[in-house]
N, C-alpha and C positions, 0 to 999 in steps of 0.2 A: 507447242509453239511452232509456227511455220518458219521456214528459213527466211532470214532477212537478206534480200538480194543486196549485193554491193557491200557486204560486211566481211571483216577479217578479224580473226582471233589471233593475237600474238602472245606466245608463251615463252618466258625467259626468267631466270632467277635473279637477274640484275635489274634493280629498280631504275637505274640510270638508262640502261638499254631500253627498257619498256617505255620510259617517258619519251626519250628522243626519237626512237624508231616508230613508236606509236604515233607521235605527232607527225612524223614524215608520212606514214601511211595515210593518216587523216588528210594531210595536205594533197596527197595524190588522188583524193576524192572518194575514199572508202570509210564507211562507219567502222570504228575500231573498238574491239574488246581486248582487255589485258588480263593475263593470268600469270601468277608468280611461280608456278611449278606445274608438273604434269597432272597432279590430282585436280588442281583448280582448273586446268585446261580442259580436262574431260568433263568436269561438272558444268563449266560455262558452255562448252560445245553442245552438250545435250540440252541445255536451257535456252541458248540463244540461236542455235542452228546457223552458224556463220557460213558464208559462201566459201571461205578458205580458212584453213588453220595453218599458222606459221609456228613451228616448234624449234626450240633450241635442243641441240643434241644432249648436252649435259645439264640436267636439272635435278633438284632434290626430290625425294619421295618416289617419283616415277620419272625415269629418264626418257629422252626422246624416242629411243627405240621401242621401249615397252609401251609408251604412250601411243605411238603409231599403231602398234599391234592391237591394243585395246580398242582404238578408234575403228580399225578395219574390221573388227569382229563384233561391233555394236550395230544393232539393227537400225537405230535412229540416225547415226552419224557416219556409218561405215563407208558411204560413198563421197564424203566430203574431201575435196582435194587438199593435200597436205604438202607444205613446203618445209624442208628441214634446214636449219642453220647450224653451222659447226665452225670451230676454229681450226680443226685439223685439216679437213678437206682431202683426206687420204682416199685412194681409189677403193680400198676395201670397205671403208665407211660408206662411201657413196653407193657401192654395189649392195651393201646391206640394206640401206634405206630404199633403194629402187626395188629390191626383192619384196620388201614389206609394202610397197605400193605408194611411195611418195611421188608427187608429180613435179617437184622442183627441189633442187639441192643447191644451197648457197653458202659460200664461205665468208666468215667474218674476217676483217671489217666489211660491212655491207656496202656493196657497190650499188648506187641508187638506180642506175640504168638496168643492171641485172635484176634487182628486186622488182622493178616495174615490169620487166619482161617476163619474169616468172609468174607474177600475179596475173598478167594479161593472158599468158598461156593457160593457167589454171581456170581462169574465168571463161575460156573458150568463146570469146566474143561477147559474152553476156555482161553488159554494163562495164565493159573494159574499153580503154582508149588506146589507139595505135601509138600515139606519142604522148609524152609527159606534158601535162597542162598545169599551170600555176595560176592561182588567183592573185591579182595585183592591180594596182592603179597606175596606168602609164598613158601618157598623151600620144595620140596618133593623128597625123595629118591625112585627111581623106579628100579625094577629088572624084566626083561623079558627074559626068556631063557638064563640065565647066563650073560646077558648084563645089566650092572648097569649104571644109569644116575642120575644126580642131576638136576631137572627141576624146574621151577617156576609154581605154580598154580595161575591162575588169577581169579578163583572163586571157591567157596566151598559150599557144603551143606552136610547134613547127608546122602544123596543119592550118592554123587559122587563129582568129581572135573573136571575142565578143565586145562590141562597141556600145556603150551606154548612150541612149538618146531617146527622146520622146517623139522624134520625127524621123523614123528610119526610112531608108530608101527601100524600094520594092524588092521582093524576092526575084533573084535573077539579074539584078543590076550589077554591072561591072565597076570596080573601084580601083583607083590608084592609092596605095597606102604607104606612108613613110613613118618610121618610128625608130627609136634608139634602144639598143640593148647593151651597149658598151661604149668605150671611148673612141671607137673607130667610126668610119663613115656610117651615116644612118642606113637602116635597112629599107630598101625600096622594093615593094612587091605589088603585084596585081592580084585582085581577089574578086569574089562574087558573093552577094548576099544569098544565104541559103535558108535562113528563117528569120522571123521577126517576133519580138515580144511587145505587144501593145501595153500601154499603161492601163492597169485595171484597178479593182478595189483594194488589192494588196500589192505590196512592193516586191513580192516574190511570185514568179520570176521577175527580175528587174527588167525594165523596158529597154529595148535596144535591138540590135541586129547581130546575128551570127555570121561571120565572114569565113569563107574557106579560101585559102590562098591557092592560086593557080599552080605555077611551077616554082618550086623553091630550090635554088642551087644548093648543092651539098655543103659548101662552106658556110652558107647562110643558115642552114639547118643546124650546123655545129655551133655557130654563134648563139642562136636562139636557145638551143638545148643547154649550153654552158650557162647562159644567163638564168635559165629556169632552175638549174641545179643550185645556183647561188640563192635564188629566191626561196627555194624549198628548204634548203639546209644551212644557209649562212649563219643562222642563230643557233643551230642545234649542235653546240659544242660543249664538252664537259669542262666545267670550271673555267669557262671563257677561253679555252685553248683553241688551237687550229685543227682542222681536219684535212686529211688528204683530199685532193681533187676527186669529186664524185664518190667519196667513201665516207661511211659513218659507222663508228664503233665496230 
């Protein structure tokens, strides 16, 4: 089986962790496979050929260290980037995994920004996004050459948004964009149409236009990213409890 681009294998012995972090990785835009221990992780890795493997340090049957060694010595999956998760985060543990050839090392509870950054680093620009993006439905006010519209954005990042419409403006058109991400003043940005999807015989990809924001002030980036964190992980809580800001299990 050929490697499936944009796919991640997550291995952990906690079903709760697998479910919630698996959902988070899926929402970050990656196809996700789940393994309950090291043996299953190796089996799935050889079968599915994921782009990245994310391993917990402590797992039954085969722990993360042994699992990483087996992966590195396997002809089929030996070059697959591996990110290691651990609760200890000690320097000796980190050095051990770096010697074994992991490309990322993250401490639990998972920091969403750090997870996204580690995935992007391991992807090496292949199907990776510079900033976190979330699928959502959000109204945006658009003005282009004195024409004003209220459209729905179906995804958003600190870089730009996709606006759903059957009558997109042309590629290269400059827009004024206003939308809300919190209870503060609306976000007001300028952007440019960088691609359009015309309505076709299928609804995918959905019709509309991709917008790239021009210059985004740092404080506005922070507001957008905080809003996206809430969109991505606001419901991913164990037994209905709260999670720390930007952290998950």
